[in-house]
C-alpha positions in Angstrom: 87.2 113.9 117.1 87.5 110.1 117.0 88.9 108.6 113.8 86.6 106.4 111.6 88.5 103.4 113.0 87.9 104.4 116.6 84.2 104.7 115.7 84.3 101.2 114.2 85.9 99.8 117.4 83.2 101.6 119.5 80.5 100.0 117.3 79.2 103.3 116.0 80.1 102.3 112.4 79.5 98.7 111.3 82.4 96.5 110.1 83.2 93.0 109.1 85.1 92.0 112.2 87.8 89.4 111.9 89.4 89.3 115.3 89.5 91.4 118.5 91.2 91.3 121.9 91.6 93.9 124.6 94.2 96.0 122.6 93.6 95.3 118.9 90.9 95.0 116.3 91.0 93.4 112.8 88.3 94.0 110.2 87.9 93.7 106.4 88.8 96.8 104.4 85.6 98.0 102.6 87.7 99.1 99.6 89.8 96.0 99.3 92.8 95.4 97.0 92.0 91.7 97.2 89.4 89.4 98.8 90.4 89.1 102.4 92.2 92.5 102.6 92.1 93.1 106.3 93.1 96.1 108.5 94.7 95.6 112.0 94.5 98.6 114.3 95.2 99.3 118.0 92.1 100.1 119.9 93.8 103.1 121.5 93.9 105.7 118.8 97.5 106.6 117.7 98.0 108.5 114.4 101.4 107.2 113.4 102.4 103.5 113.9 105.9 104.4 115.0 104.5 106.5 117.9 103.2 103.3 119.4 105.4 102.1 122.3 107.6 99.2 121.5 105.8 96.6 123.6 102.4 97.4 122.1 103.8 97.5 118.6 105.4 94.1 119.1 102.1 92.7 120.4 100.3 94.3 117.4 102.7 92.6 115.1 102.0 89.2 116.7 98.2 89.8 116.5 98.6 90.7 112.8 100.6 87.6 112.2 97.8 85.4 113.7 95.3 87.1 111.5 97.5 86.8 108.4 97.9 83.1 109.1 94.1 82.7 109.1 93.8 84.8 105.9 96.3 82.5 104.2 94.3 79.4 105.1 91.0 81.0 104.1 91.9 82.8 100.9 93.8 81.3 97.9 97.1 83.2 97.8 100.8 82.7 97.8 101.4 85.1 100.7 99.8 87.7 102.8 101.4 91.0 101.9 101.9 93.6 104.7 101.6 97.3 104.0 101.8 100.3 106.4 101.1 103.7 105.0 99.3 105.6 107.6 98.2 108.5 105.4 94.6 107.7 104.6 93.2 107.5 108.1 94.9 109.2 111.2 94.8 106.0 113.1 97.7 103.5 112.9 96.9 100.5 110.9 98.5 97.5 109.1 97.1 96.3 105.8 97.1 92.5 105.4 96.5 91.7 101.7 96.4 88.2 100.2 98.6 88.2 97.1 99.7 85.9 94.3 102.3 88.2 92.9 104.1 91.4 94.0 102.1 93.6 91.6 98.9 92.7 93.6 100.2 95.2 96.2 100.2 98.2 93.8 98.1 101.0 95.0 97.2 101.9 91.5 95.3 98.6 91.0 91.6 99.0 90.9 89.8 98.3 94.2 87.3 95.4 94.3 83.6 96.1 94.6 82.0 93.5 96.9 78.5 93.3 98.3 77.7 92.7 101.9 77.0 88.9 101.5 80.5 88.4 100.0 82.2 90.4 102.8 80.3 88.3 105.3 81.4 85.1 103.7 85.0 86.2 103.6 85.0 87.3 107.2 83.4 84.0 108.3 86.0 82.0 106.3 88.9 83.8 107.9 87.4 83.7 111.4 87.1 79.9 111.0 90.9 79.6 111.2 91.4 81.8 114.3 
């Protein structure tokens, strides 16, 4: 069965898309740790990020960097933190999280509750810089 992320890529589940190319897809996390929290995934479903071949993983990192640069321009933050856990969805993904301080990356922090118009505004702001 396809992961929820594969179903997002296929358009079966809606998302707030940030960027896409033939290999990768970036979209806003619907349970964000911060405004602009974005997930970067390979379109080809792979469960564990370190099972991705080296060339594709390097390309994914460059794609994530481009998205992170756009996030930093669109969202007030000091940096864009990077987190790879890989436990919550069996599809490799990179979290890009705008942060002001290290503690903004704590998983115990409450998640934001945003409405559709705010997600759309954030996605539009980030896409503007890509």
